[in-house]
N, C-alpha and C positions, 0 to 999 in steps of 0.2 A: 472673919472675912467672907463676904458674900460670894457664892459661886453659882454658876448657871446650871440649870437642870439638864438631864440627859437629852431631852428632845432639842433644846437649844444648841447644845454642843454638837449634836448630829447635824443640825441645820447649818451651823457655822462651818462645819468641816466641808460643806459643799462650796464655800466661797474661798478662793485663793487669797491668802493674806497679802497685804501690801501691794495689791493689784488694782489698777483703775480700769474700768470697763466703759465701752460705748453704752449709751442709754438703753438701747434695746436689749443688749446682752445682760446688763445689770438688772433690768426689770424681769427678764426671764429667770435670773437667779433668785430674785426676791420671791417670785411665784413658786419656784421649785423648792425653796427653803421654808415656805410657810407651813406650819404644823398645827396651828390651833384648830379647834373644832368649829369655830365661828368664822364668818367671812371677814378676815382681817382688813383693816384699812392700810393702804399703801401710802407712805409718807415720804416727803423729800425734806432734807435738812441742808441748808446752805450756810457756810461760814463766810462772811463778807469782810473785806478790808476797809471797814468804816469805824468811826468812833461815835456811837449813838449819844454820847454825852453832849455832843455839839448838835444844835438844832438843824444845821445845814448838812448834816450827814445821816439824818434819820431816813431810813428806807421803808416806805409803806405804799400800799396800793391795792388794787383789785385785779382779778383776772377771771374770765369766764372759761371754765374747763370744757373743751369741745365735747368730751364724752360724759360730762357730769361728774358728780362726786360719788354716786351710788348710795347716798344717804338722803332720805326724805328731809326736807327743810320746812319747818313751820314758820310762816311769815305773818307778822303782825303789822298792820298799817294804821297809823294815826292820821286820819284825814276826815274831812266832812264834805257833804254835798256831792258834786259830780266826781270829785277826786276819790271819794269813798266808793262810789259806784264803779269807777274805773278799776280800782284795786280789787274789788269783788269779781269783776268780769275777768281780770287777769289771773285769778286763782289764789288770791291771798286767803290765808286760813282764818284770820281774825281781822276785822276792820271796825274802826270807830274810836271816838275819843273817850268812851266809857271805860276803856281798858286802862286809862291813866289811873283812875281810882282803884281798879283791881290790882294794878302793880304796886301801888302804895300799900295795899293790904297784904302784899307778899306773893302775888301771882306772877310767875315767870315761865309759863309753859309754852315758850316759843323760842325759836333759834335766831331769828333776825327781825329787827324792828326797822320799819321805814316810816318816815314822817314827812309831811309837807312843811315847808319853811314857816308857814303861818301858824303851825301847831307847836313849834319848838319852844314857845314860852311855857306851855304846859309840860312838854316832855323834859325840859331842862330841870324841872323840879324832881325828876326821878334819878338824878345823877348818882346819888348814894346807893341806889339799888342796881341800876344798869351798868354804871361804870366798872365796878369790880368784876362783873360778869362779861364784860366786853360787848354789851348789848346796846350801848348808847349810839343812836344814829349820828352819822358824821358826813358832812358834804364831800370830803375827800374820798370816802368809801362809796359815794353815790346813794347813800341811804337817807339823805335829806334832799328831797327833790319834789318838784311838782309833776314830774313824769313818773308817776307811781306805777303805771301799768308796765312800763319798760323795766323799772327796777324790780318789780315782782317777778316778771318773766325771766329776767336774767338770774335772779337769785334762785328761783326754782330750777333753772336749767343747769346750774352748777357754778355760779359766781362765788368766789371765795375772796376773803380779805387777808392780807399778810402785813406783818410789821416786824422790823428788826427788834430783837431783845437787847438787854443791856450789855450782853456779851458779844454782840455783833452777829448773832445767828438768826436765820429765818427758817421757820418750819411750817409745812402746810400739807394737808391731805390731797392726794391726786387720784384717788379712786379706791377700788377694792381688789383683793386678790382674785376674785371671781372675774374681773375684767379681762378681756383679751390683751395680749402684749401690745398690739397696735393702738388700742384705746388708751392704755396707760402711757405709751410713748407720746401720743398726741397731747395728752394732758400735761405730761412732763415738759414737753417742748414749749407749750403755751405759757407755762409757769416760768420757765427759765428765760424765755424771750422777754417777759414782763419784768423780771428781776434785772436783766441787763439794761432794759430801757429806763429803769428806775434809778440808775446810778447817779448819785449826787455829784454835782459839779465840783464840790469841795473834796471828794474822795481822791486820795492819792495812792500811787502804787498799785499792787494787784487788787482788783475789786472782788472777783470770785475766787476765794482761796480753796475751799473744798466743797464738794457736793456728794451727798450720799442718799441712797434710797433704802427703805426697809419696810417690812410689814409690822403690824402692831407688836407681835411677839418675836419676830425673827431678827436675824443679824443684819447689820448695815452693810451695804455694798457700795464701794466708792466708785464714782464716775469721773472720767477724764474731764478736766476743767479747761483744757486748751481751747475748745471752741467758744468759750465764754470770756476769754481774756482779750 
């Protein structure tokens, strides 16, 4: 039977069991319980009252975190002409259609791909490579667009994508342990606001069932869900 290490047990002892906290108090506990030597990511996990087996209950979307993610994002833009120039000016790390051939050869040293609609014929050929890695551009995520400059800026500024899994859970990073509590709280609030706005019309009963925040190595801290019901 797997058991937690001494450091984790000491961290977990700082969190009152079976207790729900206000977001700010929960995030303070997460920061105080973090014990890893690296700058841990702070994550939020939400259990939703939806059945993702039905297409009309799939929850997905994007949100720009006000304080950013704390993690550098390498952006690849597949575009030509003026749109390629716009992407370069906006700060894209890689720009050009030549990267399609590189990806076919196995290159995937980027975090987000943005493509203009006229290039999706080429990008669609990369489904087997990009799909399993979650890198395929999607109009719903704002990564298939002619407004490449805006897409690049938002991605660099802290735009994240979320999608409910088969069990009805949504997980997302909302910053780093090194962030101030106020910065983490603003990111958390932006994320939860978008989750609430993304409620499917077909969802019945309690929509937001549980919410918890944690650091990469630390224990989860439950958050009061009443404000989201």
